[in-house]
N, C-alpha and C positions, 0 to 999 in steps of 0.2 A: 437431515445428522442422525440418522439410522443407517443409509448406505453411503455417506460422504464423510470420512471420518475428516469438515473442516468445523472448527466452530463458530462458522458465521453462518455458516450453511441451516445451521439452528435457528438461529434469527432473521432468516429470511421464513424459515419452512413456521416460526412462530408469528411471524406476520403475515403467513396466507390462511392460519387456525383463529385469526386477530386475536391473538394475547400481546401482541406491541404491532405498534400503531410502526410507518414509516418515518413517519413526526420524530419519535423519539431515539431514531439513529441518526449519526452524523457522519460524516466522510472525513477523514483525518486530514487528508490534503486541506479541506476546508478550512479545520480547525488551524493549523500550521500557518495558512494563510492570511487569518487572522477574517475571512469572511464566516466565520460562523466563531462564539466563543467556545470556549471549551469546557471544562468542568467553572461550577458557579459559585461551588465552596466546596471547601479539604472534606468535606461528607463521599460528595459522588466520586465514581471508579469510572474512569474511563475503561473498558475491555478494546484491543484492539485484537481482529480477527485476520492473522496473515494467510492466508492460501492462497493455491495458486501452482503452477510449474517453478519450479526455478528455472526453468532453459525462456522461459518468460520473462523473467525476473534478467535474469543474464543481455535478454534481446533489450528492453526497456534501457539496461544501466548500460548499453550500450550505445541507443540511441544519444541519450542526455551526455555521454562523454563527447560523441562527436561533434553535439551541436555547442558544446565548451572549447572543443577544439576552434572552432571556428568561429566562435566568436573572440576569443581569445579571454575567458573567462578561466582559471581555475590555475591546475597545470600537469602539463601533460606527464603522464606517466608513463616510462618505458620498463613494459613488466617481460621482454622478452626483448634478447638479441634478435633473433628469428621466427614468427609462428611454429608452432609444430605440424599443426593441423591449418592447410589453405588447401 
């Protein structure tokens, strides 16, 4: 956390330092899929640490979008007449 300004990096440091166990961390994807419970009560707080490189988000979104089009899920978006960068 001292070298990488991403909130989640501090959580991993805390695990490494023995101040937090991996059992105390949940994956947001597992919560949204219903595989892991979210909050047990209104007093609990969920902290989402978003990190990474935006280009990875674009690449991941492209895969999801193309898969949805192939499977006929959702709506095809026409973002431009022709892409600027080919």
